[in-house]
All heavy atoms as TSV, in Angstrom:
chain	resi	resn	atom	element	x	y	z
A	1	MET	N	N	-19.170	3.387	1.485
A	1	MET	CA	C	-17.737	3.156	1.429
A	1	MET	C	C	-17.061	4.188	0.508
A	1	MET	O	O	-15.962	4.629	0.782
A	1	MET	CB	C	-17.466	1.738	0.947
A	1	MET	CG	C	-16.060	1.314	1.075
A	1	MET	SD	S	-15.938	-0.427	0.680
A	1	MET	CE	C	-14.400	-0.799	1.385
A	2	GLU	N	N	-17.732	4.547	-0.566
A	2	GLU	CA	C	-17.173	5.533	-1.497
A	2	GLU	C	C	-16.939	6.874	-0.818
A	2	GLU	O	O	-15.937	7.541	-1.076
A	2	GLU	CB	C	-18.118	5.700	-2.691
A	2	GLU	CG	C	-17.516	6.493	-3.828
A	2	GLU	CD	C	-18.441	6.540	-5.034
A	2	GLU	OE1	O	-19.039	5.509	-5.361
A	2	GLU	OE2	O	-18.552	7.626	-5.613
A	3	SER	N	N	-17.821	7.246	0.085
A	3	SER	CA	C	-17.646	8.530	0.789
A	3	SER	C	C	-16.403	8.501	1.677
A	3	SER	O	O	-15.747	9.521	1.869
A	3	SER	CB	C	-18.892	8.874	1.602
A	3	SER	OG	O	-19.078	7.945	2.646
A	4	ASP	N	N	-16.067	7.320	2.215
A	4	ASP	CA	C	-14.847	7.190	3.020
A	4	ASP	C	C	-13.607	7.452	2.162
A	4	ASP	O	O	-12.655	8.082	2.613
A	4	ASP	CB	C	-14.762	5.810	3.659
A	4	ASP	CG	C	-15.812	5.606	4.743
A	4	ASP	OD1	O	-16.279	6.619	5.313
A	4	ASP	OD2	O	-16.167	4.445	5.007
A	5	TYR	N	N	-13.613	6.952	0.927
A	5	TYR	CA	C	-12.489	7.193	0.025
A	5	TYR	C	C	-12.355	8.681	-0.279
A	5	TYR	O	O	-11.261	9.216	-0.337
A	5	TYR	CB	C	-12.649	6.409	-1.291
A	5	TYR	CG	C	-12.337	4.947	-1.155
A	5	TYR	CD1	C	-13.321	3.983	-1.287
A	5	TYR	CD2	C	-11.035	4.528	-0.886
A	5	TYR	CE1	C	-13.037	2.641	-1.156
A	5	TYR	CE2	C	-10.727	3.178	-0.755
A	5	TYR	CZ	C	-11.733	2.241	-0.900
A	5	TYR	OH	O	-11.441	0.915	-0.768
A	6	LYS	N	N	-13.468	9.346	-0.473
A	6	LYS	CA	C	-13.435	10.778	-0.784
A	6	LYS	C	C	-12.826	11.572	0.364
A	6	LYS	O	O	-12.170	12.589	0.148
A	6	LYS	CB	C	-14.840	11.281	-1.105
A	6	LYS	CG	C	-15.337	10.793	-2.442
A	6	LYS	CD	C	-16.732	11.292	-2.730
A	6	LYS	CE	C	-17.213	10.733	-4.060
A	6	LYS	NZ	N	-18.599	11.116	-4.349
A	7	LYS	N	N	-13.005	11.103	1.590
A	7	LYS	CA	C	-12.429	11.791	2.751
A	7	LYS	C	C	-10.906	11.656	2.776
A	7	LYS	O	O	-10.200	12.526	3.278
A	7	LYS	CB	C	-13.005	11.225	4.047
A	7	LYS	CG	C	-14.465	11.536	4.264
A	7	LYS	CD	C	-14.950	10.834	5.519
A	7	LYS	CE	C	-16.464	10.916	5.637
A	7	LYS	NZ	N	-16.960	10.096	6.753
A	8	VAL	N	N	-10.402	10.559	2.254
A	8	VAL	CA	C	-8.967	10.269	2.299
A	8	VAL	C	C	-8.217	10.924	1.141
A	8	VAL	O	O	-7.048	11.296	1.282
A	8	VAL	CB	C	-8.732	8.739	2.291
A	8	VAL	CG1	C	-7.264	8.401	2.190
A	8	VAL	CG2	C	-9.327	8.114	3.539
A	9	LEU	N	N	-8.856	11.100	0.003
A	9	LEU	CA	C	-8.183	11.609	-1.190
A	9	LEU	C	C	-7.427	12.918	-0.996
A	9	LEU	O	O	-6.318	13.067	-1.516
A	9	LEU	CB	C	-9.178	11.742	-2.355
A	9	LEU	CG	C	-9.669	10.418	-2.931
A	9	LEU	CD1	C	-10.714	10.673	-4.007
A	9	LEU	CD2	C	-8.522	9.603	-3.489
A	10	PRO	N	N	-7.943	13.891	-0.253
A	10	PRO	CA	C	-7.189	15.149	-0.111
A	10	PRO	C	C	-6.011	15.070	0.871
A	10	PRO	O	O	-5.211	16.005	0.959
A	10	PRO	CB	C	-8.232	16.145	0.390
A	10	PRO	CG	C	-9.329	15.339	0.976
A	10	PRO	CD	C	-9.289	14.006	0.300
A	11	LEU	N	N	-5.879	13.959	1.595
A	11	LEU	CA	C	-4.787	13.841	2.565
A	11	LEU	C	C	-3.441	13.745	1.859
A	11	LEU	O	O	-3.328	13.265	0.742
A	11	LEU	CB	C	-4.991	12.601	3.440
A	11	LEU	CG	C	-6.202	12.610	4.362
A	11	LEU	CD1	C	-6.315	11.271	5.087
A	11	LEU	CD2	C	-6.122	13.740	5.364
A	12	LYS	N	N	-2.422	14.184	2.543
A	12	LYS	CA	C	-1.044	14.062	2.067
A	12	LYS	C	C	-0.367	12.938	2.862
A	12	LYS	O	O	-0.830	12.550	3.928
A	12	LYS	CB	C	-0.299	15.377	2.308
A	12	LYS	CG	C	-0.983	16.586	1.698
A	12	LYS	CD	C	-0.109	17.160	0.639
A	12	LYS	CE	C	-0.641	18.433	0.047
A	12	LYS	NZ	N	-1.791	18.325	-0.764
A	13	VAL	N	N	0.723	12.452	2.337
A	13	VAL	CA	C	1.482	11.397	3.014
A	13	VAL	C	C	1.835	11.837	4.430
A	13	VAL	O	O	1.734	11.064	5.384
A	13	VAL	CB	C	2.751	11.039	2.215
A	13	VAL	CG1	C	3.656	10.115	3.003
A	13	VAL	CG2	C	2.379	10.408	0.877
A	14	ALA	N	N	2.237	13.080	4.597
A	14	ALA	CA	C	2.623	13.602	5.916
A	14	ALA	C	C	1.499	13.497	6.932
A	14	ALA	O	O	1.750	13.404	8.132
A	14	ALA	CB	C	3.082	15.048	5.796
A	15	ASP	N	N	0.253	13.482	6.463
A	15	ASP	CA	C	-0.886	13.362	7.365
A	15	ASP	C	C	-1.011	11.953	7.954
A	15	ASP	O	O	-1.637	11.766	8.989
A	15	ASP	CB	C	-2.193	13.694	6.629
A	15	ASP	CG	C	-2.240	15.124	6.137
A	15	ASP	OD1	O	-1.673	16.007	6.816
A	15	ASP	OD2	O	-2.833	15.365	5.065
A	16	LEU	N	N	-0.417	10.967	7.294
A	16	LEU	CA	C	-0.596	9.564	7.695
A	16	LEU	C	C	0.680	8.854	8.115
A	16	LEU	O	O	0.620	7.803	8.752
A	16	LEU	CB	C	-1.218	8.775	6.531
A	16	LEU	CG	C	-2.553	9.282	6.012
A	16	LEU	CD1	C	-2.975	8.484	4.789
A	16	LEU	CD2	C	-3.618	9.212	7.086
A	17	MET	N	N	1.819	9.404	7.759
A	17	MET	CA	C	3.073	8.676	7.980
A	17	MET	C	C	3.410	8.532	9.465
A	17	MET	O	O	2.967	9.305	10.306
A	17	MET	CB	C	4.223	9.378	7.264
A	17	MET	CG	C	4.625	10.696	7.859
A	17	MET	SD	S	5.921	11.425	6.856
A	17	MET	CE	C	6.379	12.797	7.899
A	18	THR	N	N	4.200	7.524	9.753
A	18	THR	CA	C	4.722	7.301	11.090
A	18	THR	C	C	5.895	8.253	11.300
A	18	THR	O	O	6.816	8.295	10.478
A	18	THR	CB	C	5.204	5.840	11.232
A	18	THR	OG1	O	4.104	4.983	10.984
A	18	THR	CG2	C	5.784	5.570	12.593
A	19	LEU	N	N	5.860	9.015	12.373
A	19	LEU	CA	C	6.903	10.013	12.604
A	19	LEU	C	C	8.202	9.413	13.131
A	19	LEU	O	O	9.274	9.935	12.873
A	19	LEU	CB	C	6.394	11.092	13.565
A	19	LEU	CG	C	5.234	11.924	13.032
A	19	LEU	CD1	C	4.744	12.897	14.101
A	19	LEU	CD2	C	5.646	12.682	11.773
A	20	LYS	N	N	8.117	8.344	13.892
A	20	LYS	CA	C	9.312	7.693	14.425
A	20	LYS	C	C	9.281	6.217	14.039
A	20	LYS	O	O	8.972	5.347	14.865
A	20	LYS	CB	C	9.380	7.854	15.940
A	20	LYS	CG	C	9.568	9.297	16.366
A	20	LYS	CD	C	9.786	9.405	17.854
A	20	LYS	CE	C	9.876	10.867	18.206
A	20	LYS	NZ	N	11.041	11.227	18.919
A	21	PRO	N	N	9.598	5.911	12.769
A	21	PRO	CA	C	9.502	4.528	12.311
A	21	PRO	C	C	10.560	3.632	12.949
A	21	PRO	O	O	11.636	4.095	13.332
A	21	PRO	CB	C	9.720	4.631	10.808
A	21	PRO	CG	C	10.501	5.881	10.629
A	21	PRO	CD	C	10.063	6.804	11.729
A	22	ILE	N	N	10.224	2.388	13.068
A	22	ILE	CA	C	11.163	1.377	13.552
A	22	ILE	C	C	11.916	0.866	12.331
A	22	ILE	O	O	11.322	0.593	11.292
A	22	ILE	CB	C	10.398	0.226	14.246
A	22	ILE	CG1	C	9.705	0.777	15.491
A	22	ILE	CG2	C	11.328	-0.926	14.573
A	22	ILE	CD1	C	8.714	-0.180	16.111
A	23	SER	N	N	13.223	0.766	12.453
A	23	SER	CA	C	14.038	0.268	11.349
A	23	SER	C	C	15.110	-0.655	11.902
A	23	SER	O	O	15.292	-0.761	13.116
A	23	SER	CB	C	14.679	1.438	10.590
A	23	SER	OG	O	15.579	2.125	11.427
A	24	VAL	N	N	15.803	-1.314	10.993
A	24	VAL	CA	C	16.932	-2.164	11.368
A	24	VAL	C	C	18.165	-1.682	10.619
A	24	VAL	O	O	18.061	-0.997	9.600
A	24	VAL	CB	C	16.660	-3.662	11.063
A	24	VAL	CG1	C	15.539	-4.197	11.928
A	24	VAL	CG2	C	16.365	-3.893	9.593
A	25	SER	N	N	19.314	-2.034	11.137
A	25	SER	CA	C	20.591	-1.677	10.535
A	25	SER	C	C	20.962	-2.727	9.486
A	25	SER	O	O	20.630	-3.905	9.637
A	25	SER	CB	C	21.647	-1.640	11.643
A	25	SER	OG	O	22.927	-1.550	11.094
A	26	PRO	N	N	21.672	-2.341	8.423
A	26	PRO	CA	C	22.031	-3.316	7.395
A	26	PRO	C	C	23.002	-4.396	7.876
A	26	PRO	O	O	23.115	-5.451	7.240
A	26	PRO	CB	C	22.668	-2.473	6.292
A	26	PRO	CG	C	23.007	-1.174	6.899
A	26	PRO	CD	C	22.109	-0.992	8.088
A	27	ASP	N	N	23.666	-4.174	9.003
A	27	ASP	CA	C	24.667	-5.146	9.448
A	27	ASP	C	C	24.183	-6.070	10.566
A	27	ASP	O	O	24.972	-6.855	11.092
A	27	ASP	CB	C	25.951	-4.426	9.863
A	27	ASP	CG	C	25.739	-3.418	10.978
A	27	ASP	OD1	O	24.582	-3.088	11.276
A	27	ASP	OD2	O	26.747	-2.948	11.537
A	28	ILE	N	N	22.890	-6.027	10.926
A	28	ILE	CA	C	22.421	-6.954	11.962
A	28	ILE	C	C	22.106	-8.313	11.326
A	28	ILE	O	O	21.800	-8.389	10.132
A	28	ILE	CB	C	21.189	-6.418	12.741
A	28	ILE	CG1	C	19.946	-6.378	11.867
A	28	ILE	CG2	C	21.481	-5.092	13.377
A	28	ILE	CD1	C	18.665	-6.191	12.667
A	29	PRO	N	N	22.196	-9.369	12.106
A	29	PRO	CA	C	21.856	-10.701	11.585
A	29	PRO	C	C	20.380	-10.779	11.162
A	29	PRO	O	O	19.517	-10.125	11.754
A	29	PRO	CB	C	22.113	-11.630	12.779
A	29	PRO	CG	C	23.028	-10.862	13.681
A	29	PRO	CD	C	22.685	-9.410	13.485
A	30	ILE	N	N	20.121	-11.581	10.146
A	30	ILE	CA	C	18.761	-11.756	9.631
A	30	ILE	C	C	17.796	-12.178	10.736
A	30	ILE	O	O	16.673	-11.668	10.815
A	30	ILE	CB	C	18.745	-12.802	8.490
A	30	ILE	CG1	C	19.422	-12.225	7.244
A	30	ILE	CG2	C	17.340	-13.256	8.156
A	30	ILE	CD1	C	18.688	-11.075	6.610
A	31	LEU	N	N	18.209	-13.102	11.607
A	31	LEU	CA	C	17.294	-13.568	12.657
A	31	LEU	C	C	16.893	-12.450	13.604
A	31	LEU	O	O	15.781	-12.421	14.110
A	31	LEU	CB	C	17.899	-14.745	13.424
A	31	LEU	CG	C	17.940	-16.063	12.662
A	31	LEU	CD1	C	18.603	-17.141	13.518
A	31	LEU	CD2	C	16.554	-16.502	12.230
A	32	LYS	N	N	17.793	-11.504	13.844
A	32	LYS	CA	C	17.439	-10.357	14.694
A	32	LYS	C	C	16.417	-9.473	13.977
A	32	LYS	O	O	15.462	-8.998	14.590
A	32	LYS	CB	C	18.681	-9.562	15.065
A	32	LYS	CG	C	18.373	-8.338	15.889
A	32	LYS	CD	C	19.377	-8.123	16.969
A	32	LYS	CE	C	19.101	-6.811	17.652
A	32	LYS	NZ	N	18.655	-6.908	18.974
A	33	ALA	N	N	16.601	-9.256	12.685
A	33	ALA	CA	C	15.637	-8.470	11.906
A	33	ALA	C	C	14.267	-9.146	11.923
A	33	ALA	O	O	13.242	-8.486	12.118
A	33	ALA	CB	C	16.119	-8.289	10.469
A	34	VAL	N	N	14.253	-10.459	11.755
A	34	VAL	CA	C	12.991	-11.213	11.790
A	34	VAL	C	C	12.343	-11.085	13.169
A	34	VAL	O	O	11.124	-10.939	13.282
A	34	VAL	CB	C	13.210	-12.694	11.425
A	34	VAL	CG1	C	11.971	-13.520	11.685
A	34	VAL	CG2	C	13.627	-12.814	9.967
A	35	SER	N	N	13.146	-11.104	14.204
A	35	SER	CA	C	12.635	-10.959	15.564
A	35	SER	C	C	11.956	-9.596	15.752
A	35	SER	O	O	10.875	-9.509	16.331
A	35	SER	CB	C	13.786	-11.130	16.562
A	35	SER	OG	O	13.366	-10.843	17.860
A	36	VAL	N	N	12.593	-8.534	15.250
A	36	VAL	CA	C	12.001	-7.193	15.336
A	36	VAL	C	C	10.685	-7.165	14.563
A	36	VAL	O	O	9.676	-6.637	15.038
A	36	VAL	CB	C	12.979	-6.117	14.802
A	36	VAL	CG1	C	12.303	-4.763	14.701
A	36	VAL	CG2	C	14.221	-6.038	15.674
A	37	MET	N	N	10.687	-7.759	13.369
A	37	MET	CA	C	9.481	-7.792	12.539
A	37	MET	C	C	8.358	-8.547	13.247
A	37	MET	O	O	7.213	-8.091	13.267
A	37	MET	CB	C	9.794	-8.404	11.176
A	37	MET	CG	C	10.715	-7.529	10.341
A	37	MET	SD	S	11.438	-8.382	8.928
A	37	MET	CE	C	10.029	-8.476	7.843
A	38	ALA	N	N	8.683	-9.674	13.839
A	38	ALA	CA	C	7.667	-10.486	14.523
A	38	ALA	C	C	7.125	-9.757	15.751
A	38	ALA	O	O	5.915	-9.761	15.995
A	38	ALA	CB	C	8.265	-11.837	14.935
A	39	ARG	N	N	8.004	-9.126	16.511
A	39	ARG	CA	C	7.597	-8.401	17.718
A	39	ARG	C	C	6.588	-7.296	17.405
A	39	ARG	O	O	5.680	-7.032	18.177
A	39	ARG	CB	C	8.830	-7.804	18.399
A	39	ARG	CG	C	8.554	-7.262	19.776
A	39	ARG	CD	C	9.812	-6.820	20.533
A	39	ARG	NE	N	11.016	-7.517	20.157
A	39	ARG	CZ	C	12.126	-6.916	19.696
A	39	ARG	NH1	N	12.172	-5.615	19.559
A	39	ARG	NH2	N	13.189	-7.612	19.385
A	40	HIS	N	N	6.744	-6.674	16.235
A	40	HIS	CA	C	5.873	-5.557	15.862
A	40	HIS	C	C	4.816	-5.951	14.827
A	40	HIS	O	O	4.090	-5.095	14.338
A	40	HIS	CB	C	6.716	-4.390	15.352
A	40	HIS	CG	C	7.629	-3.836	16.394
A	40	HIS	ND1	N	7.185	-3.018	17.418
A	40	HIS	CD2	C	8.953	-4.012	16.607
A	40	HIS	CE1	C	8.207	-2.703	18.190
A	40	HIS	NE2	N	9.286	-3.299	17.728
A	41	ASN	N	N	4.771	-7.244	14.506
A	41	ASN	CA	C	3.805	-7.760	13.525
A	41	ASN	C	C	3.965	-7.059	12.170
A	41	ASN	O	O	2.987	-6.655	11.548
A	41	ASN	CB	C	2.377	-7.625	14.063
A	41	ASN	CG	C	1.424	-8.546	13.351
A	41	ASN	OD1	O	1.810	-9.598	12.841
A	41	ASN	ND2	N	0.171	-8.155	13.292
A	42	PHE	N	N	5.232	-6.892	11.724
A	42	PHE	CA	C	5.545	-6.283	10.432
A	42	PHE	C	C	5.829	-7.378	9.416
A	42	PHE	O	O	6.426	-8.397	9.751
A	42	PHE	CB	C	6.805	-5.414	10.506
A	42	PHE	CG	C	6.714	-4.191	11.376
A	42	PHE	CD1	C	7.870	-3.563	11.789
A	42	PHE	CD2	C	5.505	-3.651	11.769
A	42	PHE	CE1	C	7.826	-2.420	12.570
A	42	PHE	CE2	C	5.443	-2.515	12.556
A	42	PHE	CZ	C	6.611	-1.897	12.962
A	43	ARG	N	N	5.470	-7.140	8.180
A	43	ARG	CA	C	5.848	-8.035	7.084
A	43	ARG	C	C	7.056	-7.479	6.328
A	43	ARG	O	O	7.687	-8.173	5.561
A	43	ARG	CB	C	4.676	-8.257	6.135
A	43	ARG	CG	C	3.522	-8.977	6.817
A	43	ARG	CD	C	2.466	-9.448	5.859
A	43	ARG	NE	N	2.953	-10.263	4.771
A	43	ARG	CZ	C	3.271	-11.551	4.852
A	43	ARG	NH1	N	3.155	-12.188	6.000
A	43	ARG	NH2	N	3.695	-12.207	3.791
A	44	ARG	N	N	7.342	-6.204	6.546
A	44	ARG	CA	C	8.521	-5.565	5.948
A	44	ARG	C	C	8.988	-4.464	6.893
A	44	ARG	O	O	8.191	-3.973	7.692
A	44	ARG	CB	C	8.225	-5.015	4.562
A	44	ARG	CG	C	7.166	-3.957	4.510
A	44	ARG	CD	C	6.626	-3.703	3.121
A	44	ARG	NE	N	6.105	-4.848	2.444
A	44	ARG	CZ	C	4.905	-5.403	2.644
A	44	ARG	NH1	N	4.094	-4.891	3.541
A	44	ARG	NH2	N	4.532	-6.454	1.979
A	45	ILE	N	N	10.268	-4.120	6.764
A	45	ILE	CA	C	10.818	-3.110	7.670
A	45	ILE	C	C	11.897	-2.312	6.935
A	45	ILE	O	O	12.659	-2.876	6.128
A	45	ILE	CB	C	11.378	-3.772	8.957
A	45	ILE	CG1	C	11.644	-2.749	10.039
A	45	ILE	CG2	C	12.581	-4.630	8.680
A	45	ILE	CD1	C	11.846	-3.354	11.426
A	46	PRO	N	N	11.963	-0.999	7.185
A	46	PRO	CA	C	13.015	-0.193	6.566
A	46	PRO	C	C	14.393	-0.567	7.123
A	46	PRO	O	O	14.523	-0.933	8.292
A	46	PRO	CB	C	12.676	1.246	6.965
A	46	PRO	CG	C	11.337	1.217	7.605
A	46	PRO	CD	C	11.052	-0.192	7.994
A	47	VAL	N	N	15.385	-0.458	6.266
A	47	VAL	CA	C	16.770	-0.676	6.666
A	47	VAL	C	C	17.455	0.686	6.602
A	47	VAL	O	O	17.429	1.345	5.561
A	47	VAL	CB	C	17.477	-1.675	5.731
A	47	VAL	CG1	C	18.923	-1.887	6.167
A	47	VAL	CG2	C	16.720	-3.007	5.689
A	48	ALA	N	N	18.025	1.116	7.732
A	48	ALA	CA	C	18.634	2.448	7.803
A	48	ALA	C	C	20.057	2.355	8.322
A	48	ALA	O	O	20.354	1.598	9.243
A	48	ALA	CB	C	17.807	3.351	8.706
A	49	ASP	N	N	20.916	3.132	7.694
A	49	ASP	CA	C	22.301	3.274	8.140
A	49	ASP	C	C	22.376	4.644	8.801
A	49	ASP	O	O	22.413	5.667	8.122
A	49	ASP	CB	C	23.244	3.185	6.945
A	49	ASP	CG	C	24.697	3.106	7.360
A	49	ASP	OD1	O	24.975	3.050	8.577
A	49	ASP	OD2	O	25.559	3.097	6.463
A	50	GLY	N	N	22.294	4.663	10.132
A	50	GLY	CA	C	22.151	5.923	10.850
A	50	GLY	C	C	20.757	6.464	10.568
A	50	GLY	O	O	19.775	5.775	10.766
A	51	GLU	N	N	20.686	7.661	10.037
A	51	GLU	CA	C	19.387	8.246	9.700
A	51	GLU	C	C	19.081	8.166	8.209
A	51	GLU	O	O	18.085	8.701	7.743
A	51	GLU	CB	C	19.328	9.695	10.181
A	51	GLU	CG	C	19.308	9.777	11.696
A	51	GLU	CD	C	18.920	11.142	12.197
A	51	GLU	OE1	O	18.344	11.929	11.433
A	51	GLU	OE2	O	19.192	11.408	13.374
A	52	LYS	N	N	19.935	7.477	7.447
A	52	LYS	CA	C	19.744	7.375	6.000
A	52	LYS	C	C	19.074	6.044	5.646
A	52	LYS	O	O	19.575	4.969	6.004
A	52	LYS	CB	C	21.083	7.480	5.283
A	52	LYS	CG	C	20.953	7.404	3.784
A	52	LYS	CD	C	22.274	7.515	3.094
A	52	LYS	CE	C	22.049	7.411	1.603
A	52	LYS	NZ	N	23.297	7.292	0.874
A	53	LEU	N	N	17.948	6.125	4.952
A	53	LEU	CA	C	17.267	4.929	4.471
A	53	LEU	C	C	18.096	4.319	3.355
A	53	LEU	O	O	18.444	4.998	2.389
A	53	LEU	CB	C	15.873	5.293	3.948
A	53	LEU	CG	C	15.054	4.141	3.384
A	53	LEU	CD1	C	14.691	3.150	4.485
A	53	LEU	CD2	C	13.795	4.665	2.716
A	54	VAL	N	N	18.446	3.025	3.514
A	54	VAL	CA	C	19.260	2.369	2.492
A	54	VAL	C	C	18.516	1.213	1.828
A	54	VAL	O	O	19.005	0.654	0.849
A	54	VAL	CB	C	20.618	1.889	3.062
A	54	VAL	CG1	C	21.476	3.072	3.454
A	54	VAL	CG2	C	20.445	0.935	4.224
A	55	GLY	N	N	17.337	0.855	2.347
A	55	GLY	CA	C	16.579	-0.219	1.725
A	55	GLY	C	C	15.407	-0.670	2.560
A	55	GLY	O	O	15.044	-0.026	3.559
A	56	MET	N	N	14.821	-1.771	2.131
A	56	MET	CA	C	13.709	-2.415	2.827
A	56	MET	C	C	13.990	-3.911	2.806
A	56	MET	O	O	14.604	-4.419	1.863
A	56	MET	CB	C	12.383	-2.171	2.101
A	56	MET	CG	C	11.907	-0.746	2.084
A	56	MET	SD	S	11.241	-0.197	3.644
A	56	MET	CE	C	9.724	-1.101	3.745
A	57	ILE	N	N	13.530	-4.605	3.831
A	57	ILE	CA	C	13.606	-6.071	3.848
A	57	ILE	C	C	12.210	-6.580	4.174
A	57	ILE	O	O	11.508	-5.998	5.006
A	57	ILE	CB	C	14.660	-6.607	4.841
A	57	ILE	CG1	C	14.785	-8.117	4.723
A	57	ILE	CG2	C	14.356	-6.246	6.253
A	57	ILE	CD1	C	16.067	-8.579	4.168
A	58	SER	N	N	11.806	-7.636	3.496
A	58	SER	CA	C	10.481	-8.205	3.721
A	58	SER	C	C	10.613	-9.670	4.096
A	58	SER	O	O	11.661	-10.297	3.874
A	58	SER	CB	C	9.623	-8.075	2.465
A	58	SER	OG	O	10.099	-8.949	1.451
A	59	LEU	N	N	9.540	-10.216	4.643
A	59	LEU	CA	C	9.537	-11.648	4.935
A	59	LEU	C	C	9.731	-12.445	3.658
A	59	LEU	O	O	10.400	-13.480	3.658
A	59	LEU	CB	C	8.228	-12.047	5.621
A	59	LEU	CG	C	8.053	-11.548	7.050
A	59	LEU	CD1	C	6.695	-11.972	7.587
A	59	LEU	CD2	C	9.159	-12.053	7.949
A	60	GLY	N	N	9.184	-11.951	2.544
A	60	GLY	CA	C	9.370	-12.617	1.253
A	60	GLY	C	C	10.835	-12.675	0.858
A	60	GLY	O	O	11.305	-13.693	0.349
A	61	ASP	N	N	11.578	-11.585	1.092
A	61	ASP	CA	C	13.017	-11.563	0.797
A	61	ASP	C	C	13.737	-12.646	1.602
A	61	ASP	O	O	14.603	-13.364	1.085
A	61	ASP	CB	C	13.637	-10.208	1.156
A	61	ASP	CG	C	13.113	-9.057	0.327
A	61	ASP	OD1	O	12.737	-9.260	-0.840
A	61	ASP	OD2	O	13.072	-7.933	0.868
A	62	ILE	N	N	13.371	-12.751	2.857
A	62	ILE	CA	C	14.012	-13.719	3.751
A	62	ILE	C	C	13.653	-15.142	3.346
A	62	ILE	O	O	14.525	-16.011	3.266
A	62	ILE	CB	C	13.649	-13.415	5.214
A	62	ILE	CG1	C	14.231	-12.042	5.606
A	62	ILE	CG2	C	14.132	-14.522	6.153
A	62	ILE	CD1	C	13.659	-11.433	6.843
A	63	HIS	N	N	12.388	-15.383	3.042
A	63	HIS	CA	C	11.971	-16.719	2.593
A	63	HIS	C	C	12.686	-17.119	1.307
A	63	HIS	O	O	13.135	-18.255	1.157
A	63	HIS	CB	C	10.461	-16.777	2.394
A	63	HIS	CG	C	9.701	-16.766	3.671
A	63	HIS	ND1	N	8.503	-16.119	3.814
A	63	HIS	CD2	C	9.957	-17.302	4.884
A	63	HIS	CE1	C	8.060	-16.271	5.041
A	63	HIS	NE2	N	8.933	-16.979	5.712
A	64	ARG	N	N	12.807	-16.165	0.371
A	64	ARG	CA	C	13.511	-16.442	-0.882
A	64	ARG	C	C	14.963	-16.811	-0.621
A	64	ARG	O	O	15.494	-17.750	-1.205
A	64	ARG	CB	C	13.448	-15.217	-1.801
A	64	ARG	CG	C	12.536	-15.393	-2.989
A	64	ARG	CD	C	12.589	-14.233	-3.977
A	64	ARG	NE	N	12.514	-12.901	-3.393
A	64	ARG	CZ	C	11.410	-12.338	-2.915
A	64	ARG	NH1	N	10.272	-12.995	-2.921
A	64	ARG	NH2	N	11.440	-11.119	-2.416
A	65	ALA	N	N	15.617	-16.067	0.278
A	65	ALA	CA	C	17.026	-16.342	0.588
A	65	ALA	C	C	17.189	-17.727	1.197
A	65	ALA	O	O	18.109	-18.464	0.845
A	65	ALA	CB	C	17.573	-15.272	1.535
A	66	ILE	N	N	16.274	-18.102	2.104
A	66	ILE	CA	C	16.332	-19.435	2.720
A	66	ILE	C	C	16.136	-20.509	1.657
A	66	ILE	O	O	16.870	-21.498	1.601
A	66	ILE	CB	C	15.273	-19.567	3.843
A	66	ILE	CG1	C	15.649	-18.665	5.014
A	66	ILE	CG2	C	15.112	-21.019	4.286
A	66	ILE	CD1	C	14.544	-18.494	6.044
A	67	PHE	N	N	15.160	-20.307	0.779
A	67	PHE	CA	C	14.888	-21.271	-0.282
A	67	PHE	C	C	16.092	-21.415	-1.203
A	67	PHE	O	O	16.508	-22.527	-1.537
A	67	PHE	CB	C	13.652	-20.847	-1.078
A	67	PHE	CG	C	13.385	-21.730	-2.258
A	67	PHE	CD1	C	12.780	-22.968	-2.093
A	67	PHE	CD2	C	13.746	-21.319	-3.539
A	67	PHE	CE1	C	12.546	-23.783	-3.180
A	67	PHE	CE2	C	13.518	-22.134	-4.632
A	67	PHE	CZ	C	12.912	-23.373	-4.453
A	68	MET	N	N	16.676	-20.279	-1.618
A	68	MET	CA	C	17.814	-20.323	-2.531
A	68	MET	C	C	19.009	-20.994	-1.868
A	68	MET	O	O	19.740	-21.756	-2.520
A	68	MET	CB	C	18.179	-18.918	-3.012
A	68	MET	CG	C	17.090	-18.255	-3.839
A	68	MET	SD	S	16.557	-19.242	-5.257
A	68	MET	CE	C	17.926	-18.970	-6.363
A	69	LYS	N	N	19.232	-20.721	-0.587
A	69	LYS	CA	C	20.341	-21.346	0.144
A	69	LYS	C	C	20.124	-22.853	0.232
A	69	LYS	O	O	21.037	-23.640	0.037
A	69	LYS	CB	C	20.372	-20.732	1.530
A	69	LYS	CG	C	21.604	-20.349	2.226
A	69	LYS	CD	C	22.811	-20.043	1.480
A	69	LYS	CE	C	23.801	-19.403	2.414
A	69	LYS	NZ	N	25.092	-19.270	1.857
A	70	SER	N	N	18.878	-23.252	0.530
A	70	SER	CA	C	18.549	-24.673	0.652
A	70	SER	C	C	18.685	-25.362	-0.689
A	70	SER	O	O	19.209	-26.463	-0.788
A	70	SER	CB	C	17.119	-24.855	1.169
A	70	SER	OG	O	16.993	-24.336	2.453
A	71	PHE	N	N	18.219	-24.690	-1.746
A	71	PHE	CA	C	18.263	-25.266	-3.092
A	71	PHE	C	C	19.710	-25.404	-3.566
A	71	PHE	O	O	20.086	-26.412	-4.143
A	71	PHE	CB	C	17.454	-24.382	-4.052
A	71	PHE	CG	C	17.348	-24.943	-5.430
A	71	PHE	CD1	C	16.565	-26.059	-5.683
A	71	PHE	CD2	C	18.026	-24.351	-6.479
A	71	PHE	CE1	C	16.453	-26.582	-6.949
A	71	PHE	CE2	C	17.931	-24.860	-7.764
A	71	PHE	CZ	C	17.145	-25.975	-8.000
A	72	ALA	N	N	20.529	-24.390	-3.287
A	72	ALA	CA	C	21.931	-24.409	-3.700
A	72	ALA	C	C	22.718	-25.469	-2.950
A	72	ALA	O	O	23.678	-26.018	-3.458
A	72	ALA	CB	C	22.553	-23.032	-3.490
A	73	GLY	N	N	22.280	-25.767	-1.721
A	73	GLY	CA	C	22.989	-26.745	-0.910
A	73	GLY	C	C	22.639	-28.192	-1.231
A	73	GLY	O	O	23.284	-29.111	-0.770
A	74	SER	N	N	21.615	-28.405	-2.061
A	74	SER	CA	C	21.176	-29.779	-2.392
A	74	SER	C	C	22.077	-30.439	-3.380
A	74	SER	O	O	22.618	-29.916	-4.252
A	74	SER	CB	C	19.755	-29.753	-2.953
A	74	SER	OG	O	18.858	-29.193	-2.030
């Protein structure tokens, strides 16, 4: 297993990155973002405004928001 790590160490990010990443727009509804994430089996997804990266959203972010909304409504 150690030899496998040694093979990866000289690689650069460009060698591994996704060239055409899937992202969501900051103004789409949360349920649509979750749908995109589920369709692609993602736990997080970049948020882009046009071609500019403006953030990331994760399932944890969404769960926290639901919990906080539910807690605040009690």
